N, C-alpha and C positions, 0 to 999 in steps of 0.2 A: 954575452954572461954568456959561460961553462953550464954543463946540465948539477957541477958538485956545487960550486958557487951558489943556484938556483935551490938547490934543496938545502945545504946549509941555511939560506936565506930565511928559507921556507918553515925551516925547522925551530925555527929560535921560538923559542920556551914562554918571549915578552909579548904578541898576540895574542899566547893562548889566556893568559894572564889578563889582560885586559877585554877581553871574550868572555872571560869566567866573569868580572865584574858585571862588565853589562848585563850580560847573561844574569844573575842573581837578581841584578836590583828589576831586570824587568821584568823578572818572575813574580817580586813579592806585589809588583803592582798590579799585573793580573789574579794572584793569591787575593789583593783587595777589593779585587773589581770582583773576584770569586763569590768569596766574603757576600759582596751586595747584592748577589742574584739571590741569595738565599731570604732576605728580608718578603717580610708580606708586602710591604710597597712593591718592591721590584715586581710579584706575581701579581696583584693588583693593579698596577699600571702600564705591563708588559704590551697590549694593544693601543694603550696610549701613547708610550712610547713612538710605536710605527705610524700612530696619525701627528704626531710629532715633527717627525724628521722629514713625512712627506710634506709639511706647509712649506709655502712659495720655493716649490722646486719648479724648474722648468717645464714645459710641455714634452720636452724630447725625452725627458726621464719620467714625466708621472706616471704611467704605463706599471716601472717597473715596481714602484712604491705597491701602486694601489694591487698589482700581481699578490705582493707579500701581505698586504693587509686581510684580503679574503684568502689566500690561504691560512692564515697564523689563526686568526678570527675563531673559528670553528673548532679548533684545533690548541684552543691556546697553553693549556696543562700541557703538553707533547713539547711545546717547544719552550715554555718555560723552563723544563725538564733538563732537553736538551743541550739549552744557553747555560745551564748549571753546570752540564756535567763536561761541554767542552771546554769552559775557561776552567774548572780545578782542575783537570789533565792537563791540560797549556800549561798551567801555572805548577804545577810538579813537575811536566817534562822539564819546562826554564828551569828548576831553580835545582835538577838536580843533573841537568844533560845525560837528558834520556830521548834516544832517537831523533836527533837535536835535526839533520837534514830535511827527516818526515816532520818534524815541530816545524820545523821556521817557514817550512811549506803553507800546512796547513794554518798556522798562526798569521802567514800573508792572506792567505785566503778568508780566515775566522775575520779576519778586521774589515779586509773588505763590505766581507756581509756584514756585519755590524753596523759599519759606515751607512750602509747602503738600506739601512732596512733600521734598524734602532740606535742614531750613535748615541753612543750615551752609555753603556754597557756596561762602559768602565769605571763608572761609577762616579763620583765630585766630581775626578777631574774632565768631563767632559759636559756632563749634563745641564743644558740651557747656555752654554756655550758658543756651542755652534754647529753647524752639522755639514761644517768638513773640518775637525778639529781630530780628537786623540786620534780619534781610529784611524787614519789616513798616517799622523807620525810614527803609529802601531807597524803600518808597512815599515817606513822606513829605515825605524829599530830592524826588524826581524830580517828588512837588506842589507843592513851594516855587519849582523850576526853573520849571513853565510855570506858576502866576503871576509871577516876576519877568520871565517872557516875554513876559506878556501888558501888563504895565506899563511893558517897554522897550525894546520890540519887536525891530529888528530886533540884534546884537551884532559891533559892529567890531570883537571880539577873536575871530569864527570863519571859518572857512570858508564858511558859510550866505551871509556878509554878503556875499566876494567871488561866489560862485555865483551872489548874489540879482543884484547889477547887472551879469550878463553876461545871467542867462536869469531877468526876472524870476517867473515862473513855479513857479522854484525852492520859492519864499516860502510853497505850496502842504507843505510837506515839512518848514519851519524854521521860520515862525511864528506863533506865537498870537493874532500882534494883529497883520493881512492891513494896517489901513488905514494903518499908517507903515510909508514905504519908506526903503530904503537914504540916499539925499541928504535925507530929512528928518533922520534923527538929527544933533545937536547933539554935537560933539565938543568936549571939554574940555583943554584949553592942555595942551602937556607937562608943563608945573611940577606939574600937576596928576597926567599920565596916567603919570609915568614911575614915584614911588614908589610906586604901588598896582602897576603891572605889575613892580616892582621885587616888592613885598610877595606877588605869584605866584607869581612865577620860584623866589623862594625858598620858599613853603611849598613847590610844586613837588620843589626841591630839597631838602628835609629828609622831602618825602614816600620820594623816591628813596632819602636815606640808611635811613630805619627799613624796606627793604624785606628786607634780609638779618636781619633781626629775626620778619618779620612769617614766613618762611619757617620759621624755626627754633624759634620760641618755640612751647611747648606752651601751646596753647587753655587761656584762664584761666578754667577748668571750679571749681569747689569743689573735688572730687577732687583736680587738680592742684597747685589752690595748696596744700594737706589733707598732699601727699606730698612739695612739693616743701621742706619745713621741718625740719629737723635736731635731735631733741634735741642734740647739740652746742652746734646755734646757740640755743633757748631753754635752759641750763645754767647756770647759777649761776655769777660767777666767784668764789665761796666751795667751800670743799669739800663733799664729804658731810659730816653732820654723825659721823657713826659707819658703820666697815666692818665689811661681816659679816663673822663672826669665821674663819677660814681654818682653825683648827686641826683635826686630828685627832682625832673624837670615840675616846672608848674602845671595847671589844668588850666589847658584853654578856656576863652572866655565865651559866652554864651550856652545856646539847648545841642549846639550840634558842636562838635568837632572833628574838622577835615582834616585826615592823615593820609599824607603823598610821599609815598614812598617808591624809590627808584630801584630793579637791580639792577644788578654790576658784577664784570668780572675786575674783583681788583687785587694786586698783593696788599698784605697787610701785615704788619710787624705779629708774632707768637712770642716770640721769646726776643731779649738783646739783641737786636743786629740779625735774627732771622726773619725770614717772608712767607709766607704762605701762600699762593694762587687760589684764593679764595672767592665764590660765591658770596656780594653779601646784598643783604638791605641798609640801601642808603650811605654805601664806601665804607662800612666797617662789619666787625664782630667782635659782641653785636649788634641789631639792627640798633636803630635812637630806641631809647626810650616812650611810651606810649601811656601821657599818666591822662584821665577820662575822671570822674567821679560819678557815681553809682547814680542810672535814671537817666544821663545824656545818651546823646543820639554819637554814636561814632560813622561820619563819614569816609568813605577808606578806597584811595585810586591809587590801583598799582599800576605802575609800565614797566615791564621788561625790556632793559637796554643791554640782559649780557645774549650770551652765543648760543643758546639752547631753550628750551622751554623750561617755565616757572612759575608758581603758587605760592596763596598764601593763607595760612590756616591758624585762624583763633581759637585759643582754648577762652578765652574770656566770651566767646560770640554765641549764642544761641540761633542760628541762622542756616537756610540749606548747602547744601559742603556742595550739590552738585549742581547748586547755580554759579555761587560768589569762592569755594575754593579749588575751581577750576585752572587745570594747568593754562598758561598764553605761550606763545608766543616772541620770538624776537619783535621787537619796534610794535609790538600788542598791550594795549591796557586795558583794565576792568576796573570799575565803578560799581562800590554795592555798600548800604547803608544798616548797622543792626544801631540796636542797642544798648548799652553797658549797664545790661538789668544786676548782674549781679559782682559785688564788692572784693576784690581782694590783689593778689600776686600772680601772673598768669602768663605762660608760653607763647607765641606766636612761633611759626614757623614755618617753612615753604614746603608743600605735601606734594609734590612730583614724584612719583615714583621714579628710584628707590629713595624713599625719604630717611632712610639711615643715611644713603650719602650725600644727599641735600643740605640736609643737618650737619650731616658731620662734613662738609663742608666751607658749614658757617652759615649758613641761612637758620638764624632764630633771632630773637629779639624778648622783650620783658616787656609786658602788660599794666598797667598797675594800675589798678580801678577804687576808689574811694566810695566807701560806703557813705551812705543820705546817712547817720546818724557817723559824724565823726570819731576818730580815736582820737584822744587826749596828744594836742598836742607835739610834735615834739621840735628841739633845737636843731637834730640834725638827720636826712633823712636820705641814707643809701640807699643805690640797687646793684645787687651784682645778680650778677649772671652766669650759673657754671656751666663752663663747656670741656670737648672732650677735643684732641686733636690726633691725628690718625695719620704718618705721616711718609713721604716717600721723597728723597733730592732730587731736585728736579738740575740744581748745578750751584755749588757753592754754597750761595746762605739763602738763597729757594726751596723753597721745598713745596709738596704739590699731596692731593688726598691718597691715602693707599685702603683699598674697599675690603681688601680681605682681612687689615687690620682693625676695619670697622668691624666687618662680622665675625671676628675672634677677638673681640674686648679687650685689645692688648693699646691701649693709645700711649702716646710718645710727650704728651703734659695731658693735665685737667690742669681748667684755667677759673678764672673767675676773671670775668669783662674781657678773652678774646688773649691775654699777655699772661706767659707764666710768669710768679714774683711780684708783678708790676706795683701792690701796696705793700708789698713785705720793702720793697727798697723808695714806694712815694705814699707812706701811710694815710689810710685816712682822720682824717681829726675830730676832735672833740672836746669841751671843757670839761672840768669835776662837777658831777652830782646836775650834768645836763642830760633829756633822755634823746636818746639816739636808736633813730628805726634803723633797720636794716629789712628791704626785700630778694631777697633770696628768693628767686628762678632756676630751677633747674632744667638747663636745654640739652643734659643728655649728650650722644641722643641713649645713652645704655649703663653708665652710671648712678648708681644710688647716692647720694650726698646726703653726709652726717654733720649739718654744721653745729661746731661751738668756736666758744670766741674762749680761751685759754684766759682762767682768772677772772670768771664773771657766769652770772645766772641769771636768764632770762628773767627781766622782771611779767613779760608774756610773751606770748606767741600767736599769734592769730593764724590758723592753721589755713582761714579762705578768707579775712578781711575783718571778717563779722566780729563786731563785739564781745556780742553774745558766744562768743565760739573759743573766748580765749580763753587759755589755759598757763596756768605758773609754775614755778619751784623745777623749771627745767632749763637744766647744763645743754643739752644735745638732743636737737631735733632731726628728722633722717625729713628728705623733700626726696620723694620719685624723679625719674625721668619725665620730663611734660609736666609738674609740680610746682607749687608758688608757697611760699610760707611769709609770713611777718614777723619779726622778730622787736619786738621794745626790750633795752638794756639801760641802766642806771649808772654809772662811774663813778666814787666817790672820792678815788686816791689818783693823782695822777701816774699815769705809766703808760708800757707798753701790749695794749692787749694781743697778744697774734689772737684772727679772727681764721679757722680752718675745716676745710674736711676731714671730720675725724677716722675716714678712713685712710689709717696714715700713706699707704703710697699712693693715693689721691695727690695726701701732701707734697709730699717728697715729688711729683713731676708737676708742682704750680700750683696746686690750692691751698696758697695759706698767704695773706696780707696781716694787715698792721694797723690797728686800731689804737693814737696817738693822741691817750685821755691827757691834758694841761701841758704846765711843762716842768719834766723831771726833773730837767736843773743837771746838779753836778753828786744828784744822789746815787750812794754804791749799793749794792745789797748789805745787807747785812751779815756776812760772816764774819766768824770768826775763830780762830786756830786755839786749842789747845795752849794752855801756860807751861804745860810741861809739853817738849816735844817728841816725837816719838823715835825708841835707841833705833840706832842706824842697824841696818839687818845684820848678823854675825858674815863676818868672810871665810871663804868657804880656805880648808888649810891646803900646804903641798902648793907647787908650782901649775898655775892653770895649763888643763888639755879641752878641745873641743870636743865635749860629746854632742853627737847628733843626735842621739836620741832622744837625751836629756831634755836638748833645745830644743827640739818639735815639740815637747811634751810641755814646754817655758814658753812658748809659741805660739799654742793651741791654749794655754788657760790665759795668758794675757794679752794675747793679739789680734787673734786670728776673727773673734767675731765681727770685727769692725773692719782690717782688711784681709777677711779672705782667707782659708787654708791654701787657695791655689795663689796668692800674692796681690790680685788683682783688686784690692780694693773696693770701697763703696760707690759708685757714679756719684758726684754730688757732697757727697760725707766724706769720705777718707779715700785719701793718694791711693794707687797701684804701688805698691816695694817691688816689683818683678817689672826689672828695668830703668827702675828710679834713679836717679842720676849721684843720689846723696848715697843710697844705698852699694851702688856702684866705687863712687870714689876712694883713692885709693887715702886719702885724708880722711881717718874714720870719724874725727871730732863734732862735725852736724850731727850725726847719725848717733853717736852716743851722749848728745845734748838735748837730742827728741827724745832719747829712750827716756835717759833720766830725770830731765825738766815736763814735759807735755811740750804740747803747742797748738794757738790756734791761731790765725785772722790772717797769717802766711800766704800769699800765692801759691802756688807749687806748678812749674810748668807754666805759668799763665792763665791758674786753675785756679778759686778762692772754693776750697772746699768748709763745709760748714760743720761737719762735729770737729769736736775738742780732741786732741791728745792728753790723758793722764799725765802725771809723771810716775816714775817709779823708782823714781833714788831712795824712797822710807822704806822702800817695800822688798827689792829685789839685789843683793849685792852683787858685788862687781865682773863676778863670773859666771851670774844669773845674767849680767848685763851683756854682757863678753856671747854667752851663749846664744841670745834671742839676735842679736847681732848677726854674727856667724851665720847663721838659724836663714837669714834675713838676704846676708852675702852670698851662699853657696847652695840655694835652694829656688826653682820654674825655670831655671837656665840663667840662671844670673851667677858672673864665675866673679865674684869680688874677692880684691884681697885678704883676709882673717886677720882679725885682731886678739889680740891679750886682753888679760882683766887688767896686766897695768897699763893700756889705753885707755881701760876704763878709770878707773884710779885717777891718772890724771885727768881726766876732761871732770871727773866730780870733783876734782876740785877746784875747778874756776869757778868765779861767781857766769849764776848763766840770766840772759838777759829778758826782762819781764812780758810777758806773755803779749798778746796784741789784746784789745776787748774786744767780744764777739758782739758782733753787729745785731743791730736791732733785729725782735723777733727771732733772730738765727740758731737762737736755742735750743737742742732738742732733744735735752731733759725729760721733755712734760709727753 
């Protein structure tokens, strides 16, 4: 190849354009990293990054990490600011193309430095991922930029190009191919350059749009991914096959009740089809209900068949903890006796530190002590132990405990007797006019319960099980973590009466069941409609034109409370509209019909949502409906085909299918 041919090839503007696109995109990544270094978390955890990077390193390189830890620890402020300044300068140099030769060399050295000391200064691109991750990738990108610069020479899309034309000596800092001068660079026509530059600008805009996510989204580590999965998100749409028997067992005969409890590690169901690696009393969560009478002696034999030390703590006992509530190792047993002196509904649990972890992993149960003076006889007696699950995904449908969530009190489920929603799908039963007694124990470990039966007022509430302590006229009664109370109610009218933790967030996470009283049969709610139908909304005048601003206002007024302004929906209640197949479908009939006529009880992508979509046919005209539909079709990244008011008019004239009935206890109006 001749010198002329080589120069002609080298002078092509295509490598320069490709290099510019890569350099600007890479500069945006460094800009995000630079922004992250100015967060308080970065400064506060700087030394922690060093220790994290040193963890698990081979012996031959351990001295290098130890040296940096020793150097940085007493001078952390200096190194924090040095890192901030270095990342800002690299970002600016990459974005604008300044001193590219010098910048690429410094970039390689700095990338190697942050890899070997504190991988992750680049932010969520690498934190928690691995210690041979993004920083070494940065080295390869800088190397690629060097190769492109050698191939193309001066880049017309950089400040270097302008500086070199005025001061040729600047090429020593900017060019890896000094033989090619700026005036020798071949320029492509603007017909070619304009689309390419537009692509670079579009890429820059997309990276800028992602800055908020980069600054707020947790790092893509296995731990973060496992913690982000909720058991309710994994749960089957089918109910649990069988609910736990909540009936109060009988009192053992004789003066002494012998209670033998085994501790074991077991997978138990916490939502339909979802298992949890629990620590259990008696292979269940909660453990077996212990029912004795006041004054009876209770002989406890606890055997540890688990994999670690455990203990048992009875809130119903007056006994020396240092003798009886002690830790026993796997294979050991402990035996002790106490008198059930006080009546009431009590918690028992594992007391081995950290107690939060042991209770949070399922080690709790209820002990019911009948008073010496019996309570009025009840036709039905049920025991409900409220608990919380704090989870992370192990694999597939199997979860395990997440101690950080326990510390933060951020449960994934709040449940009665261990399983979310089990008594909503398999109601407890009673007959009209019968006295129903509910023994409610709150195992926590951390949340208060506001126990309430919808549609009822308790006849009596016994805070301690003593008839003399009864209070009446109560609709909701608080039961703190570790507490228990006894609730009596009589319901004369047949129907479905949901019982809930009236802390509504807890209800949504599973703390809801149904007391089915009698046979409702085919009875329907006494709903009537006005004899005079509402007049149809006035139609807009003139041809339809989509108005994005008006459409957003209509959506926010009518839809955003349930489907959220972001279109993400409300988990378990209302489906997401972002990426929704019906919203994106070319045929808008289904979407329009739902807005006009409402919908409830229909599975969406295999998920049954509890919330009911109301109809808007009588309150919004065709143009309003079209605006809302088009807002959904063109927002949050959706790219659906726009519709017109005529499409709405066509669907409005089609008879709507009857909505599916709401499931028992599934209403959300209360």
